[in-house]
FILOLO-847471 format. One record per residue: x, z, y of N, C-alpha, C, O, CB in turn; residue in three letters. Coordinates in steps of 0.02 Angstrom, whole numbers, padded with zeros to 5 digits, always signed. Glycine has a CB too. Example, Ala and Ser with C-alpha at 12.3 -4.5 7.8 and 13.67 -1.06 7.14 Angstrom:
<pts>
+00660+00390-00284+00615+00390-00225+00660+00390-00165+00712+00423-00166+00565+00452-00224ALA+00642+00354-00112+00684+00357-00053+00645+00394+00002+00670+00402+00057+00704+00286-00030SER
</pts>
This chain:
<pts>
+00042+00000-00060+00000+00000+00000+00044+00000+00062+00103+00019+00060-00048+00061+00000UNK+00015-00021+00117+00054-00027+00178+00066+00041+00208+00020+00081+00216+00019-00072+00228UNK+00129+00055+00226+00146+00117+00257+00131+00116+00330+00108+00066+00357+00219+00134+00245UNK+00144+00172+00364+00130+00175+00436+00168+00122+00475+00226+00107+00459+00148+00243+00463UNK+00136+00094+00524+00168+00044+00567+00211+00082+00618+00185+00119+00659+00116-00002+00602UNK+00276+00072+00614+00321+00104+00660+00367+00051+00689+00366-00006+00667+00362+00161+00626UNK+00407+00070+00736+00449+00022+00770+00522+00040+00763+00540+00099+00761+00431+00017+00844UNK+00565-00011+00759+00636+00001+00760+00657+00016+00832+00626-00007+00880+00675-00060+00733UNK+00710+00056+00839+00733+00074+00905+00767+00015+00939+00817-00009+00913+00780+00134+00902UNK+00743-00009+00996+00775-00064+01031+00838-00039+01067+00841+00019+01087+00727-00097+01080UNK+00886-00083+01074+00948-00064+01109+00939-00067+01184+00974-00032+01221+01005-00110+01088UNK+00891-00108+01206+00881-00115+01278+00807-00109+01293+00765-00108+01248+00909-00182+01305UNK+00791-00105+01357+00722-00103+01378+00691-00034+01366+00726+00017+01362+00682-00155+01340UNK+00627-00034+01361+00590+00029+01354+00609+00064+01290+00612+00032+01237+00515+00017+01357UNK+00622+00128+01293+00643+00166+01234+00587+00170+01183+00530+00182+01201+00666+00236+01255UNK+00603+00159+01119+00551+00161+01068+00523+00231+01060+00470+00240+01031+00578+00136+01002UNK+00559+00281+01085+00532+00349+01081+00466+00355+01118+00425+00398+01102+00582+00400+01110UNK+00455+00310+01167+00393+00310+01204+00339+00269+01169+00279+00282+01178+00403+00284+01274UNK+00359+00221+01129+00313+00173+01100+00299+00187+01027+00243+00178+01004+00339+00104+01109UNK+00350+00208+00990+00343+00215+00917+00286+00261+00896+00251+00245+00848+00408+00241+00889UNK+00274+00318+00930+00218+00359+00909+00151+00323+00911+00110+00331+00866+00213+00421+00951UNK+00141+00281+00962+00079+00243+00966+00076+00191+00910+00024+00180+00881+00072+00209+01034UNK+00133+00159+00896+00135+00110+00842+00122+00145+00775+00088+00117+00732+00203+00075+00840UNK+00147+00204+00767+00135+00241+00705+00061+00257+00698+00034+00255+00642+00176+00306+00704UNK+00028+00272+00754-00044+00286+00750-00082+00223+00731-00133+00226+00697-00070+00313+00816UNK-00057+00165+00753-00090+00102+00736-00089+00091+00661-00139+00068+00633-00057+00043+00772UNK-00033+00107+00629-00028+00096+00558-00061+00151+00519-00082+00136+00463+00042+00090+00538UNK-00068+00205+00538-00076+00275+00521-00124+00290+00465-00166+00334+00474-00098+00310+00578UNK-00121+00264+00421-00105+00194+00412-00168+00159+00393-00217+00191+00376-00049+00183+00360UNK-00169+00091+00395-00230+00056+00379-00253+00074+00309-00313+00080+00296-00219-00020+00384UNK-00206+00085+00264-00227+00102+00195-00259+00171+00193-00300+00185+00149-00167+00098+00147UNK-00240+00215+00239-00273+00281+00241-00345+00274+00261-00389+00308+00234-00236+00328+00290UNK-00359+00229+00310-00427+00218+00332-00467+00183+00277-00522+00205+00260-00429+00177+00396UNK-00438+00130+00250-00472+00092+00197-00484+00136+00136-00535+00130+00103-00432+00030+00179UNK-00435+00180+00122-00441+00222+00063-00483+00284+00074-00500+00319+00026-00374+00243+00040UNK-00502+00297+00136-00547+00353+00149-00516+00412+00183-00552+00459+00200-00577+00374+00086UNK-00450+00412+00194-00418+00469+00227-00426+00464+00302-00430+00409+00329-00344+00472+00209UNK-00429+00521+00335-00437+00521+00407-00370+00511+00441-00319+00538+00418-00468+00586+00430UNK-00369+00473+00496-00309+00466+00535-00298+00527+00579-00241+00547+00589-00312+00403+00578UNK-00351+00555+00605-00349+00621+00635-00420+00647+00637-00465+00614+00611-00316+00620+00707UNK-00431+00704+00667-00496+00735+00661-00553+00690+00682-00551+00659+00735-00497+00797+00702UNK-00605+00687+00641-00663+00647+00657-00703+00679+00713-00709+00740+00717-00708+00637+00594UNK-00730+00637+00756-00771+00662+00810-00841+00679+00785-00859+00664+00728-00776+00611+00867UNK-00880+00711+00826-00948+00729+00810-00994+00695+00860-00973+00676+00914-00957+00807+00810UNK-01058+00689+00841-01107+00662+00887-01109+00707+00948-01111+00768+00942-01178+00656+00854UNK-01108+00676+01007-01101+00715+01069-01166+00715+01109-01206+00669+01106-01044+00686+01111UNK-01174+00768+01145-01233+00772+01187-01227+00722+01243-01174+00716+01274-01242+00843+01216UNK-01281+00686+01257-01280+00635+01308-01311+00660+01373-01334+00717+01377-01315+00573+01284UNK-01313+00615+01422-01340+00633+01486-01415+00619+01490-01446+00631+01542-01304+00596+01541UNK-01445+00593+01436-01515+00577+01438-01527+00510+01404-01479+00479+01381-01542+00575+01509UNK-01590+00488+01400-01605+00427+01363-01574+00365+01394-01549+00323+01357-01679+00418+01359UNK-01575+00358+01460-01544+00301+01493-01576+00236+01470-01635+00235+01452-01470+00300+01480UNK-01536+00182+01470-01560+00117+01448-01565+00114+01372-01525+00146+01338-01514+00060+01475UNK-01613+00077+01346-01617+00070+01272-01558+00031+01245-01532-00014+01279-01683+00036+01252UNK-01537+00046+01185-01482+00010+01154-01503-00062+01140-01557-00072+01111-01458+00046+01089UNK-01464-00111+01159-01484-00181+01147-01485-00197+01073-01448-00168+01033-01436-00229+01183UNK-01529-00244+01055-01533-00266+00985-01478-00315+00967-01459-00320+00908-01601-00297+00972UNK-01452-00351+01017-01402-00402+01002-01356-00411+01062-01379-00423+01117-01435-00469+00982UNK-01291-00406+01050-01239-00425+01098-01193-00473+01062-01152-00452+01021-01200-00362+01127UNK-01198-00538+01076-01154-00587+01042-01081-00571+01059-01064-00558+01116-01171-00659+01064UNK-01037-00572+01009-00968-00553+01022-00931-00605+01066-00941-00665+01060-00930-00545+00957UNK-00889-00579+01109-00844-00621+01148-00792-00651+01101-00771-00619+01053-00810-00579+01205UNK-00771-00713+01116-00726-00749+01071-00660-00764+01106-00660-00783+01164-00759-00814+01046UNK-00603-00756+01070-00539-00771+01101-00522-00845+01097-00544-00881+01053-00484-00731+01066UNK-00483-00867+01145-00454-00934+01143-00383-00930+01114-00352-00877+01114-00453-00966+01214UNK-00358-00986+01089-00290-00988+01063-00241-00986+01121-00253-01016+01174-00278-01051+01019UNK-00187-00950+01112-00138-00945+01165-00070-00922+01140-00059-00915+01080-00161-00898+01217UNK-00024-00912+01187+00044-00889+01173+00059-00831+01219+00026-00821+01270+00096-00947+01183UNK+00109-00793+01201+00128-00736+01244+00146-00758+01314+00135-00722+01362+00187-00699+01213UNK+00175-00818+01320+00195-00843+01386+00136-00859+01431+00144-00869+01491+00239-00904+01378UNK+00075-00862+01402+00017-00876+01443-00004-00816+01485-00039-00824+01535-00041-00897+01398UNK+00018-00757+01467+00002-00697+01506+00048-00694+01566+00109-00701+01560+00009-00633+01463UNK+00018-00684+01624+00058-00683+01685+00075-00613+01707+00123-00583+01683+00022-00719+01740UNK+00036-00587+01754+00048-00521+01784+00044-00467+01729-00009-00458+01699-00004-00507+01840UNK+00099-00431+01717+00098-00380+01664+00049-00323+01678+00029-00287+01632+00167-00351+01655UNK+00029-00314+01740-00018-00261+01757-00090-00280+01738-00135-00238+01742-00015-00244+01831UNK-00100-00343+01719-00168-00366+01705-00180-00382+01631-00235-00404+01613-00183-00427+01746UNK-00131-00371+01588-00138-00390+01519-00121-00332+01472-00074-00294+01484-00095-00450+01503UNK-00159-00327+01418-00144-00281+01363-00126-00322+01301-00150-00378+01292-00205-00234+01348UNK-00084-00293+01258-00064-00325+01196-00088-00281+01138-00077-00221+01138+00013-00336+01192UNK-00122-00312+01089-00148-00274+01032-00137-00313+00968-00129-00374+00969-00223-00258+01042UNK-00137-00277+00912-00131-00310+00847-00196-00348+00832-00250-00325+00851-00117-00258+00792UNK-00190-00405+00799-00247-00441+00772-00256-00421+00700-00208-00424+00661-00239-00519+00780UNK-00317-00402+00681-00330-00378+00614-00368-00430+00574-00424-00449+00593-00369-00313+00616UNK-00339-00454+00520-00372-00502+00477-00430-00469+00441-00420-00418+00408-00322-00533+00427UNK-00490-00497+00447-00546-00466+00414-00611-00499+00434-00613-00558+00449-00549-00393+00431UNK-00666-00460+00434-00733-00486+00446-00757-00458+00513-00773-00398+00518-00782-00467+00388UNK-00760-00500+00564-00781-00478+00631-00853-00456+00629-00897-00492+00606-00772-00536+00682UNK-00866-00396+00654-00934-00368+00655-00946-00329+00719-00900-00298+00746-00945-00322+00593UNK-01007-00331+00743-01029-00287+00797-01072-00233+00764-01119-00248+00728-01069-00326+00853UNK-01054-00170+00778-01089-00113+00747-01136-00082+00798-01116-00065+00854-01038-00060+00722UNK-01200-00074+00778-01251-00042+00819-01266+00025+00785-01297+00027+00732-01317-00087+00826UNK-01243+00078+00815-01245+00144+00782-01287+00193+00821-01277+00203+00881-01175+00171+00772UNK-01334+00224+00787-01373+00281+00813-01360+00339+00766-01338+00329+00710-01450+00264+00819UNK-01375+00400+00788-01367+00456+00741-01407+00444+00677-01468+00440+00678-01390+00522+00775UNK-01372+00440+00622-01404+00431+00557-01423+00360+00540-01452+00349+00487-01463+00472+00555UNK-01407+00312+00583-01426+00242+00569-01374+00194+00596-01352+00200+00653-01495+00227+00600UNK-01354+00145+00554-01303+00096+00574-01326+00026+00553-01352+00017+00498-01234+00113+00542UNK-01316-00022+00598-01330-00092+00583-01268-00132+00599-01240-00125+00653-01392-00118+00623UNK-01246-00174+00553-01186-00216+00562-01206-00289+00563-01238-00313+00516-01134-00202+00506UNK-01187-00324+00616-01202-00395+00622-01137-00434+00626-01091-00415+00662-01246-00409+00683UNK-01134-00490+00589-01076-00533+00591-01073-00570+00658-01118-00563+00699-01076-00582+00532UNK-01021-00609+00668-01014-00647+00730-01068-00700+00738-01079-00725+00793-00946-00681+00733UNK-01103-00717+00683-01159-00763+00686-01226-00727+00683-01277-00758+00669-01155-00814+00629UNK-01226-00662+00696-01286-00620+00698-01319-00612+00630-01379-00598+00626-01336-00649+00746UNK-01281-00621+00576-01307-00609+00509-01295-00536+00490-01240-00510+00500-01274-00657+00457UNK-01345-00504+00463-01338-00434+00444-01293-00428+00383-01304-00460+00331-01406-00401+00431UNK-01241-00386+00388-01197-00371+00332-01196-00296+00319-01150-00269+00288-01125-00397+00345UNK-01248-00262+00342-01251-00189+00336-01247-00167+00263-01209-00121+00247-01315-00163+00367UNK-01285-00201+00219-01286-00181+00150-01220-00192+00113-01206-00158+00064-01339-00217+00115UNK-01180-00239+00138-01116-00254+00105-01065-00200+00115-01018-00193+00076-01088-00320+00130UNK-01073-00160+00167-01023-00109+00184-01056-00040+00194-01055-00014+00249-00984-00130+00247UNK-01086-00012+00142-01122+00052+00151-01077+00109+00173-01101+00157+00202-01156+00071+00086UNK-01011+00104+00159-00965+00158+00180-00966+00168+00256-00952+00223+00280-00895+00142+00156UNK-00982+00114+00293-00977+00118+00365-01038+00152+00397-01045+00154+00458-00970+00049+00394UNK-01081+00178+00355-01135+00221+00380-01107+00282+00416-01143+00316+00453-01182+00242+00323UNK-01043+00298+00405-01012+00354+00439-01013+00346+00515-01006+00395+00551-00940+00364+00415UNK-01020+00284+00539-01025+00273+00611-01085+00309+00640-01084+00330+00698-01028+00199+00627UNK-01138+00317+00601-01196+00353+00624-01183+00426+00636-01216+00458+00677-01252+00345+00575UNK-01133+00453+00600-01115+00523+00611-01077+00533+00676-01073+00588+00703-01073+00549+00553UNK-01049+00478+00702-01009+00480+00763-01048+00461+00825-01026+00473+00882-00950+00435+00757UNK-01107+00432+00816-01144+00404+00872-01172+00458+00918-01196+00509+00894-01200+00359+00847UNK-01170+00446+00984-01203+00492+01031-01279+00483+01027-01302+00434+00997-01178+00480+01104UNK-01317+00528+01056-01391+00525+01050-01420+00458+01072-01468+00434+01041-01422+00580+01090UNK-01393+00428+01124-01419+00364+01149-01391+00304+01113-01407+00247+01132-01405+00358+01221UNK-01350+00314+01062-01323+00259+01024-01260+00228+01055-01243+00242+01112-01375+00207+01015UNK-01228+00186+01016-01169+00150+01041-01164+00083+01005-01187+00075+00949-01103+00191+01029UNK-01134+00034+01039-01122-00032+01012-01047-00044+01014-01016-00041+01068-01161-00088+01050UNK-01017-00059+00956-00945-00068+00950-00929-00138+00927-00964-00166+00884-00915-00016+00903UNK-00876-00166+00954-00848-00229+00929-00789-00210+00885-00750-00166+00903-00827-00278+00988UNK-00782-00244+00828-00727-00227+00784-00724-00273+00724-00757-00324+00721-00733-00156+00761UNK-00682-00253+00677-00669-00294+00617-00669-00250+00556-00636-00198+00554-00602-00331+00624UNK-00706-00272+00505-00704-00239+00440-00642-00264+00404-00631-00325+00399-00769-00252+00398UNK-00600-00219+00378-00538-00239+00346-00534-00212+00275-00563-00160+00259-00477-00214+00387UNK-00499-00250+00234-00481-00229+00166-00409-00252+00155-00386-00297+00189-00530-00258+00111UNK-00375-00221+00109-00305-00237+00097-00296-00278+00034-00333-00269-00015-00264-00173+00092UNK-00248-00323+00035-00232-00361-00025-00183-00322-00068-00168-00264-00053-00203-00431-00007UNK-00158-00353-00122-00115-00317-00168-00049-00296-00136-00017-00249-00159-00101-00360-00228UNK-00030-00332-00083+00032-00314-00048+00020-00261+00006+00067-00242+00041+00063-00376-00017UNK-00042-00238+00013-00057-00187+00063-00066-00214+00132-00059-00176+00181-00004-00137+00063UNK-00082-00279+00139-00092-00310+00205-00166-00324+00215-00201-00342+00167-00051-00374+00211UNK-00191-00318+00277-00260-00338+00290-00270-00411+00272-00230-00454+00291-00278-00327+00364UNK-00324-00426+00234-00334-00493+00208-00409-00507+00200-00448-00463+00185-00298-00502+00141UNK-00428-00570+00211-00497-00590+00202-00515-00596+00128-00573-00589+00109-00511-00657+00237UNK-00466-00610+00086-00479-00622+00016-00521-00568-00018-00573-00584-00046-00415-00630-00020UNK-00498-00505-00016-00538-00453-00049-00608-00445-00020-00654-00426-00055-00502-00386-00044UNK-00616-00460+00045-00681-00452+00077-00733-00501+00050-00793-00487+00055-00675-00459+00151UNK-00711-00557+00023-00759-00606-00004-00800-00575-00060-00859-00592-00069-00722-00668-00029UNK-00770-00530-00098-00807-00497-00151-00860-00450-00124-00912-00441-00154-00759-00458-00197UNK-00845-00421-00066-00894-00374-00036-00951-00411-00001-01009-00392-00007-00858-00328+00014UNK-00935-00465+00034-00987-00502+00070-01029-00545+00023-01081-00570+00043-00956-00546+00124UNK-01006-00553-00039-01045-00593-00088-01105-00554-00114-01147-00583-00148-01000-00613-00146UNK-01110-00490-00100-01166-00450-00123-01194-00409-00066-01157-00388-00021-01145-00405-00181UNK-01259-00398-00068-01290-00357-00015-01295-00284-00037-01319-00242+00001-01360-00384+00002UNK-01273-00270-00099-01277-00200-00123-01221-00188-00173-01233-00187-00233-01346-00186-00155UNK-01159-00178-00149-01103-00168-00194-01111-00103-00234-01130-00051-00206-01037-00167-00156UNK-01096-00105-00298-01101-00045-00339-01039-00001-00328-00992-00020-00293-01109-00062-00413UNK-01039+00057-00359-00985+00105-00349-00918+00077-00372-00866+00090-00343-01000+00170-00385UNK-00920+00037-00427-00858+00009-00453-00827-00039-00403-00766-00038-00392-00871-00027-00519UNK-00867-00082-00372-00841-00130-00324-00817-00094-00261-00765-00113-00233-00895-00182-00305UNK-00853-00044-00239-00831-00006-00180-00764+00028-00194-00723+00035-00148-00884+00046-00160UNK-00753+00049-00256-00690+00080-00273-00634+00029-00278-00577+00043-00257-00696+00117-00339UNK-00648-00030-00305-00598-00082-00313-00579-00114-00246-00521-00132-00236-00622-00135-00361UNK-00627-00121-00202-00615-00153-00137-00641-00107-00082-00693-00120-00053-00649-00223-00132UNK-00604-00053-00067-00625-00009-00012-00615-00044+00055-00572-00087+00062-00586+00057-00013UNK-00655-00026+00104-00651-00057+00170-00647-00004+00224-00664+00055+00213-00712-00102+00182UNK-00625-00025+00282-00626+00017+00342-00647-00025+00401-00651-00087+00396-00557+00048+00354UNK-00661+00007+00457-00684-00028+00518-00634-00014+00574-00623+00043+00593-00755-00005+00538UNK-00604-00068+00599-00557-00063+00655-00595-00077+00719-00618-00133+00730-00497-00113+00646UNK-00602-00027+00761-00642-00033+00823-00597-00058+00880-00543-00030+00892-00674+00036+00842UNK-00620-00111+00914-00578-00140+00966-00611-00140+01035-00577-00153+01085-00561-00210+00948UNK-00676-00125+01040-00708-00126+01106-00772-00086+01104-00802-00076+01051-00721-00199+01129UNK-00793-00063+01163-00854-00024+01172-00900-00063+01218-00883-00075+01276-00838+00047+01200UNK-00959-00083+01192-01004-00126+01230-01065-00090+01258-01096-00113+01306-01028-00183+01185UNK-01082-00033+01229-01138+00008+01252-01126+00079+01228-01102+00090+01172-01206-00020+01225UNK-01142+00127+01270-01130+00197+01250-01180+00244+01282-01181+00253+01343-01059+00218+01269UNK-01222+00274+01240-01266+00329+01260-01308+00312+01322-01307+00349+01371-01225+00391+01274UNK-01344+00256+01317-01389+00238+01372-01358+00197+01427-01391+00182+01476-01417+00298+01401UNK-01294+00177+01421-01261+00138+01473-01229+00075+01443-01195+00078+01392-01207+00180+01509UNK-01242+00018+01475-01206-00042+01457-01136-00038+01486-01127-00025+01545-01243-00106+01483UNK-01087-00048+01444-01017-00046+01467-00986-00116+01471-00928-00123+01492-00976-00001+01422UNK-01023-00167+01450-00995-00235+01451-00970-00255+01520-00920-00291+01527-01048-00285+01428UNK-01006-00231+01572-00989-00252+01640-00926-00218+01666-00899-00238+01718-01046-00239+01686UNK-00903-00167+01632-00842-00132+01654-00781-00173+01638-00782-00210+01589-00838-00062+01622UNK-00728-00167+01676-00665-00199+01657-00638-00169+01592-00653-00112+01576-00612-00193+01714UNK-00600-00209+01556-00576-00186+01491-00537-00121+01495-00541-00079+01450-00532-00240+01459UNK-00500-00111+01549-00462-00048+01557-00509+00012+01553-00493+00063+01521-00424-00048+01624UNK-00567+00007+01586-00616+00062+01585-00649+00068+01516-00657+00123+01490-00670+00051+01638UNK-00668+00011+01487-00700+00013+01421-00653+00044+01369-00675+00083+01327-00720-00058+01399UNK-00590+00026+01374-00541+00053+01327-00534+00129+01335-00531+00165+01285-00473+00018+01337UNK-00532+00153+01396-00526+00225+01408-00587+00262+01381-00580+00316+01351-00518+00239+01483UNK-00646+00233+01390-00707+00266+01365-00709+00264+01288-00731+00312+01257-00770+00232+01393UNK-00685+00210+01259-00682+00206+01186-00637+00260+01158-00655+00295+01110-00658+00136+01164UNK-00578+00268+01187-00531+00318+01162-00559+00389+01172-00545+00433+01132-00464+00312+01197UNK-00597+00399+01226-00625+00465+01239-00677+00485+01188-00690+00544+01179-00655+00466+01309UNK-00708+00436+01154-00757+00452+01102-00726+00484+01041-00760+00517+01002-00795+00389+01082UNK-00660+00475+01031-00625+00505+00975-00659+00489+00908-00676+00533+00869-00621+00582+00984UNK-00668+00424+00896-00705+00402+00837-00662+00402+00773-00690+00403+00718-00731+00333+00848UNK-00597+00400+00780-00554+00391+00721-00567+00446+00669-00573+00505+00686-00480+00392+00741UNK-00571+00426+00607-00584+00472+00553-00590+00433+00488-00565+00377+00484-00648+00512+00565UNK-00622+00461+00437-00630+00425+00374-00663+00357+00385-00718+00353+00412-00671+00467+00325UNK-00629+00306+00365-00653+00236+00368-00651+00205+00437-00667+00146+00444-00722+00233+00343UNK-00632+00241+00489-00633+00215+00557-00564+00220+00588-00532+00272+00585-00684+00253+00600UNK-00541+00164+00617-00476+00162+00651-00485+00134+00721-00516+00082+00730-00425+00119+00611UNK-00459+00169+00771-00455+00144+00839-00381+00133+00855-00347+00180+00875-00490+00194+00891UNK-00356+00072+00845-00285+00061+00854-00267+00062+00928-00309+00050+00971-00264-00007+00824UNK-00204+00077+00944-00184+00082+01014-00179+00014+01047-00174-00038+01014-00118+00118+01020UNK-00179+00015+01112-00169-00043+01154-00103-00034+01191-00085+00022+01210-00229-00054+01204UNK-00067-00089+01202+00000-00085+01230+00005-00127+01293-00033-00174+01304+00053-00107+01180UNK+00054-00110+01335+00068-00150+01394+00106-00213+01377+00139-00217+01324+00106-00109+01445UNK+00102-00263+01421+00136-00326+01409+00211-00317+01404+00245-00357+01371+00119-00375+01465UNK+00238-00266+01436+00310-00254+01432+00332-00230+01363+00392-00228+01349+00331-00203+01485UNK+00284-00212+01320+00300-00190+01252+00288-00245+01201+00293-00233+01141+00258-00129+01234UNK+00274-00306+01224+00253-00360+01179+00304-00375+01125+00286-00383+01067+00239-00422+01219UNK+00368-00378+01143+00420-00396+01094+00422-00345+01037+00429-00363+00979+00488-00400+01127UNK+00415-00282+01054+00416-00230+01004+00354-00234+00959+00359-00224+00898+00419-00161+01038UNK+00297-00249+00989+00235-00256+00950+00240-00316+00904+00217-00312+00847+00174-00262+00996UNK+00268-00371+00927+00277-00431+00885+00319-00414+00824+00301-00431+00768+00309-00488+00925UNK+00376-00381+00835+00420-00365+00779+00385-00320+00728+00394-00327+00668+00485-00332+00804UNK+00346-00273+00755+00311-00227+00710+00258-00264+00670+00251-00253+00610+00280-00170+00750UNK+00219-00308+00703+00168-00346+00669+00198-00390+00615+00170-00395+00560+00128-00388+00718UNK+00253-00423+00630+00286-00466+00580+00311-00425+00521+00307-00447+00464+00343-00505+00612UNK+00337-00367+00536+00366-00325+00483+00312-00304+00433+00326-00297+00374+00400-00264+00513UNK+00252-00293+00457+00199-00269+00414+00148-00322+00395+00093-00305+00372+00164-00211+00446UNK+00165-00385+00404+00124-00439+00378+00061-00454+00417+00018-00489+00391+00106-00424+00309UNK+00053-00429+00478-00004-00447+00518+00006-00519+00543+00063-00541+00554-00013-00398+00578UNK-00049-00555+00553-00041-00627+00566-00049-00647+00639-00047-00706+00655-00091-00664+00526UNK-00058-00598+00684-00065-00618+00753-00072-00558+00799-00073-00500+00778-00124-00662+00761UNK-00077-00574+00864-00087-00525+00917-00144-00548+00961-00163-00606+00960-00023-00514+00958UNK-00171-00501+00999-00221-00517+01050-00194-00499+01119-00163-00446+01127-00288-00481+01036UNK-00205-00542+01166-00192-00527+01236-00259-00521+01272-00301-00566+01266-00147-00583+01269UNK-00270-00466+01308-00334-00455+01340-00324-00438+01414-00281-00397+01431-00373-00400+01305UNK-00363-00469+01457-00361-00453+01528-00390-00384+01539-00447-00370+01519-00398-00506+01570UNK-00352-00341+01572-00373-00272+01584-00424-00266+01640-00461-00216+01642-00313-00230+01600UNK-00427-00315+01684-00467-00307+01745-00533-00345+01744-00565-00351+01795-00427-00331+01803UNK-00554-00370+01685-00614-00411+01682-00665-00383+01632-00646-00347+01586-00596-00483+01663UNK-00729-00399+01642-00781-00374+01597-00783-00412+01531-00751-00464+01523-00850-00378+01631UNK-00821-00384+01484-00836-00417+01420-00885-00474+01434-00932-00466+01472-00864-00367+01368UNK-00874-00532+01402-00916-00590+01413-00950-00608+01347-00923-00648+01309-00875-00650+01441UNK-01009-00580+01334-01042-00591+01270-01053-00665+01254-01077-00703+01296-01109-00555+01269UNK-01035-00685+01193-01048-00752+01169-01003-00806+01197-01011-00864+01179-01116-00769+01183UNK-00957-00789+01241-00915-00840+01272-00844-00840+01244-00816-00787+01228-00911-00829+01347UNK-00817-00899+01237-00746-00906+01220-00708-00915+01286-00724-00961+01325-00732-00967+01170UNK-00660-00873+01298-00628-00872+01363-00554-00860+01357-00530-00828+01310-00660-00820+01408UNK-00517-00886+01405-00445-00876+01407-00426-00809+01438-00367-00795+01450-00411-00933+01444UNK-00476-00769+01453-00462-00700+01472-00448-00656+01412-00429-00598+01419-00521-00671+01512UNK-00456-00685+01353-00439-00652+01289-00406-00705+01246-00439-00754+01227-00503-00620+01254UNK-00343-00695+01230-00305-00745+01192-00284-00717+01125-00263-00660+01119-00243-00767+01232UNK-00290-00759+01074-00263-00742+01008-00198-00778+00998-00196-00840+00999-00314-00758+00951UNK-00145-00741+00987-00077-00769+00981-00057-00766+00907-00047-00711+00881-00026-00731+01026UNK-00049-00823+00873-00028-00821+00803+00046-00803+00797+00086-00819+00841-00041-00888+00769UNK+00063-00770+00743+00133-00756+00728+00155-00806+00675+00129-00805+00619+00144-00682+00703UNK+00201-00848+00693+00223-00902+00648+00283-00878+00607+00335-00859+00634+00241-00966+00687UNK+00273-00880+00543+00328-00862+00498+00363-00925+00475+00329-00973+00457+00304-00820+00437UNK+00430-00925+00476+00469-00984+00459+00509-00972+00396+00526-00915+00379+00514-01004+00516UNK+00525-01025+00362+00570-01021+00305+00614-01083+00305+00595-01136+00331+00531-01014+00238UNK+00672-01077+00275+00718-01133+00269+00699-01174+00207+00690-01147+00153+00791-01108+00264UNK+00694-01241+00216+00682-01286+00160+00734-01341+00161+00761-01357+00214+00610-01315+00162UNK+00748-01371+00104+00797-01425+00099+00760-01490+00089+00723-01497+00041+00846-01412+00041UNK+00770-01538+00135+00738-01603+00131+00782-01649+00091+00841-01657+00108+00723-01632+00201UNK+00756-01680+00037+00795-01724-00006+00756-01786-00024+00694-01785-00019+00818-01687-00070UNK+00790-01840-00044+00756-01902-00065+00804-01950-00099+00864-01937-00101+00724-01937-00004UNK+00777-02004-00125+00819-02055-00158+00841-02107-00108+00803-02128-00065+00782-02087-00216UNK+00904-02129-00114+00931-02181-00070+00913-02249-00099+00946-02272-00146+01009-02173-00062UNK+00861-02281-00071+00839-02345-00096+00885-02403-00076+00878-02458-00102+00768-02359-00072UNK+00932-02390-00031+00976-02444-00008+01026-02465-00062+01053-02520-00058+01013-02422+00055UNK+01038-02423-00110+01086-02439-00162+01050-02474-00220+01021-02441-00263+01123-02374-00188UNK+01052-02540-00221+01015-02579-00271+01054-02582-00337+01115-02580-00338+01002-02649-00245UNK+01016-02586-00389+01047-02598-00455+01073-02537-00489+01093-02540-00547+01101-02647-00448UNK+01075-02480-00455+01098-02420-00488+01062-02359-00458+01044-02357-00399+01174-02413-00482UNK+01055-02313-00501+01020-02252-00480+01067-02209-00438+01125-02198-00456+00994-02213-00541UNK+01041-02184-00383+01082-02142-00340+01056-02071-00343+00997-02059-00355+01082-02168-00267UNK+01099-02023-00332+01078-01954-00333+01036-01936-00273+01037-01972-00223+01138-01907-00337UNK+00999-01883-00276+00961-01862-00217+01006-01854-00157+01061-01827-00162+00923-01796-00231UNK+00983-01878-00101+01021-01872-00039+00993-01812-00001+00936-01813+00022+01017-01937+00005UNK+01033-01760+00005+01010-01699+00039+01013-01707+00113+01062-01732+00140+01053-01640+00017UNK+00962-01686+00146+00961-01686+00218+00980-01619+00245+01003-01575+00207+00893-01707+00245UNK+00970-01610+00308+00986-01545+00339+00927-01499+00329+00870-01521+00326+01002-01554+00414UNK+00941-01434+00325+00885-01386+00319+00838-01393+00378+00859-01403+00435+00912-01314+00314UNK+00774-01387+00364+00724-01391+00416+00683-01328+00418+00671-01296+00366+00679-01452+00406UNK+00661-01309+00478+00619-01250+00483+00547-01271+00475+00525-01319+00506+00629-01214+00550UNK+00512-01234+00435+00443-01252+00420+00399-01189+00425+00417-01136+00399+00436-01284+00350UNK+00343-01196+00458+00300-01138+00466+00259-01125+00404+00219-01078+00403+00255-01147+00526UNK
</pts>
């Protein structure tokens, strides 16, 4: 299984002593969440300020555009986060009741009964969370493969839940206890999400990093087999249902050395040995 995500100490730049603890919490580890262990103390349903606005029935998820780290400009306006391979879901949670909708608004609540624990965390007025359901492959990396077995049934039995445990990685807060938070800038939404203290059995709230920490986050993601990063504008609201360059998904390209070879057809009448070319980098 995948161990905690930690960072190597850089020789220059920001000291990893400041960053590594947050990276360790990000990993802390995914297998602990998927396996049912708490990352730290689980929160409790909290008293709210009153009924407020009713919880919406549907908030279409905001969609990222493809991008590169170099697309981010002002470091004060961008956050860097790990991209989690899995099943994107918006969770609508009330005390004692949870509904999970896929990015196409299909209900997948029955496929992931373990995530009913979100109802234990919900404030009286309910909350809407954006996130990803994750499961680990045999190498201990988040992977879509194992999730296919879970989404293929609307009522997984105990054996399947044991063979393919899942967790929920929370990445955004869209509504909380009678208030729509979509209109808030991401910096505010992120602070309110962390203040809910949702992390616990089956739930992970991974940290968010500054753009100046991007190189360290990239190395850590590559080391633990994650396939990408997200860049998010800190100063802008959530845009339901829209694909926007205010949120970029940056793939991590893994390379390997290959040897290009072929037969020399110019030599007629006799067989020639393979002609080796120069090593080429291939993604």
